[in-house]
N, C-alpha and C positions, 0 to 999 in steps of 0.2 A: 218610256218617262222616267222622267230622274231626279232626285232627290239626294239626302246629302246629311252630314252631320258639321258641324265646323263652332270653331271655339279656339283656345292654347293655352296649354299643348296639347293637342288631338289625337298624337300616336296610341296612344292609349287608348281609345274610345272600343266598347264594344258593340256600338250602335250597327255598325256595319254589319258586324253575325249576326245580328239581331234581324234586321230591316232584312238582311238577306233572305236569311232562313223566311221567312213569312213570304218574299216574292216567290219565293218557288215553292213552297207548299200551295200557295193561293194560286198557284199557276200564272202568273205574272212577267211572263218569260220576255217582254221587254222593257224591265225596270230594272233602274238601277239605283245603287246607295255607296254614295261616295264619302269622303273624311279631306275636307278643308282645313289645314292652320290659318286664322283668322283673328286678329286683335282686333278691340275696339277700333283703332283709328282707319283700316281698312274695311268694317263692316258696310259703310255707306257704299262705297263704289262696288264692292263685292256682290250685294244684295241686287243693287239694279242691273250689274251682269247678268243675272238668275232669272230676274222676273221675266216669265213666259209672253209673249207675245200672238202665240196662238195654242190655242185648248183648254182645254178646262182645269187642268189641273188635277185632274182625277182618274181612276180609272176606268171610266164609263168608256164607250164600245164605241171607238173613233177619234179619242185622245190622240192627241202629237205624242208620239216616242221621244219626241227630242225635247220635248217641253219638262218645265219645272212643276213635280206636285209639289214640294216640300221640302222645309229643314228643319233640321234638329237641332237647337242650339244648348251648347254647356257653357263654361265660365270662360271669356268674362260678357259675353254676350247679351247672358237674360233680358237682364236692363236695359245695356245700351239701345238695344232695336225697339224698345217701344215708339221712339218718334220718328221711326222712318216705315214704319204700319200702317195701313189703310183702315182697316179697323181690328179692334184688341175685342175680344173678349170679356164679359163682366170677371170673369175669373182669372184672365192675369191679366188685371186691371187692380183686381184685389191685393192678390200677391206682388204686384209691383215691377212685374218681368214675366217674360215670354222662352218659352221652352222649346217652341213651336212657331213657327210659319206656313201657312200652307196658301199657294198662291192657284187663283180661281179666279177667273175672267178676267188674266190681264191686273188680279188686285191682290197684295198684302194682308190677309188674315190672320194675324195671331194670338195664341191662345198658350195654356198651361195645364199639360199633360204630369206633370212633378205632383201634384197635390193627387190625385189619380193614382200615382203610382204608389206613396205613404200610404195612403187609405187601404189600398188591395195588398199591399206588402205585410201592415198588419194583420190585416186579418183574416189572410194566409194564417198566420201564428196565433191566430184565437184572440188577438187584441181587439176589443169594438167600441169598450166604451168607459177606454181609465177615468179615474175622478181627478185624477193630477197631472199635473206634465210638466218634466223644465225640460227645454230646450237648450244644449251647448256650441257657440256656436251665434254668429250675427248674422251672415250672409245670407245669399240668393236661397240655396235648400233652406235657412229657417224661416224665411218669410212664408216655404211653401207649407213647409210642417206647420207653422199656425194656421194656414188655412184650414190644415186638414185635421187637426184638432179640432178647431169648430165644425166640422164636418163631423164628427164625432160626437160630440155634443158638450167639448168642454168652451168654459165661459171663463178660463182667465186661466194665467201662464206665467211660466219662469223661465225669464234667457236670460245665460250664465255665460258673459262672453270676458274676452281678458281687456280692452278697452269699453265701456260703455260707450262713450260718444259717438265710437264707429256703429255702434247698432241701431242709429238715427233710424235710419232705412227700412229697416226690419219694427221700430216699435211705430213706425206711422202704419205699417200693418196693422198692427193689434190695434190701432185704434180705428182706421177703418171698417173695420172689422166687430167694431166694438166690444175686445177684448181685454179685461185689466190683464197689463204685461209688467209683473215685475223684473227690472232689469238690474243683474247683480256682478259681480266680476266673477270668475273663475276657482278664484280661492275661496269661496263660500259655498261650494260644491258639499262639503259634508251636511251643510244644515237643510239640503234638500234631496238626501238619497233616502229620504222614508215617501217620494213619488210613487205614484202607481208603475208611469212611463216616464225614462228619459228617454229623452233622440240625440246624438250626438253627430253631428253637422259636420264636427271639427275633420281636421284632412287627414289623409292616411297617418295614423302612430301617436297623433294629437292626443289621442285620447286615453294613450296605453300608460300615462303619466299615472292615472286616475283607476287603475284598473282595480287596485286592492278596495279605493272605495266604492265605485259601481257596483261592485262584488255584492253588497247588499241589494242591489234595486231587484224589483220583482218582473222589472219588465227591460230591455234594452233595445234599442233600434241603434244602430252603428252606420250608418248607409256608408262605410268602405265598403267595396266589394272585394278586393284585391290588396293585399294577400290576404286571406281568410283561416279562421277566426282572426280577429286581431285580441291581443292580450284581455283590452276590456270582455270582448263580447264572451273570451274563453273565463273568465270570471265569471261572468255571471251566469252562465249553461253551468259549471263545477259547483255554482251555487243554488243550482235547481231552480233557474229566474229564465225567463222564457225570451230569448236572443233572434231576433230579425237581423240577415244584412242589408249589403245595401246591393246586391245584384236581384233582389225580389223588388225592390221599388222601381230599378233601372229598368227592368223585364215588363214589368206593368206599363207605367210610361212611356215605353216604347210600343206597346200593344195599344195604347190608345193614340198615339202620335200615327202608325199604319193607320186604323180606323181612320183618323181625321184625312190622311190623306192620301187614300186609294176610295174611301167613302163605302166601305164595307164593313160588315159586322163579322165577317166568319176568318178572323183574325186567330191562324193558329199560334193559340198562346204556347200550348210543352212543346211545340216546333221548335219556337224561340227560345224557350228553357234550355233544351237541349243544346242548340249550336252555341248559345252563349257559356252553359257550364263544360262545354267539352273545350272552349277555345281556354278558358278560365285554367283550366286543367293543360290545358299543353305552355301556358307558360311558364303557370308552375316548374312544368315538367323541366323546364329550358332554362329559368330564372337563374343568375351565378350562385351557384355556395354562397 
């Protein structure tokens, strides 16, 4: 069976290391996991080429080893894939994006495991029921964060973005959830540092300029995982706050993907964690000074 991660850029992805570690530990000797560079323009053609004609796309006995079990999707494909799927889970509809495609019975089934990854990452750090939350950024990860906050019991949140007009899609997610969402610009961050939880979905380094202000927050979830810690995460930790890194989210969303693609529940979380952390350390050791 075959699986892969697709997106652009994709060379940095840790997904191959996580999924391959799971396959080894689970004894799935016939399974492989690749990485494909793919943008929105190429997605329809490539997705059509990968759809299996035989097998169930699962780890069931007798499945075709050459068939495709599924795909992990990263930017910029999570929203673009939706009209190309045969079915979409209720969760992916709520989020407005699918980061997972499972091939089964010759059909493409879209799902979202980012929400699960966020909830599990927060739970590992002891963040279970924040009373208030602020989300930095308005992209696909911010949309998944709003759904995760809903699942944690919040009915309102604040979204801080550079350009509110560009966060319309994420605002629509809040509307579908029945969540009250205030959208403000990032320069208003000082007003909201009293929130129980701040989630930064900004790209690597973008939240560093807010490090001094973020140091005051009780808990920070920064979705960046390399380089780690970010300046913002280090500032919060130094002030005694709770810090959650992006690797925990990446790990747990991958665990859920393996479950969906293989149809098995015995996914080796710790083996996947060790493989991912080892690769992060290797990259840090070989990075230019």
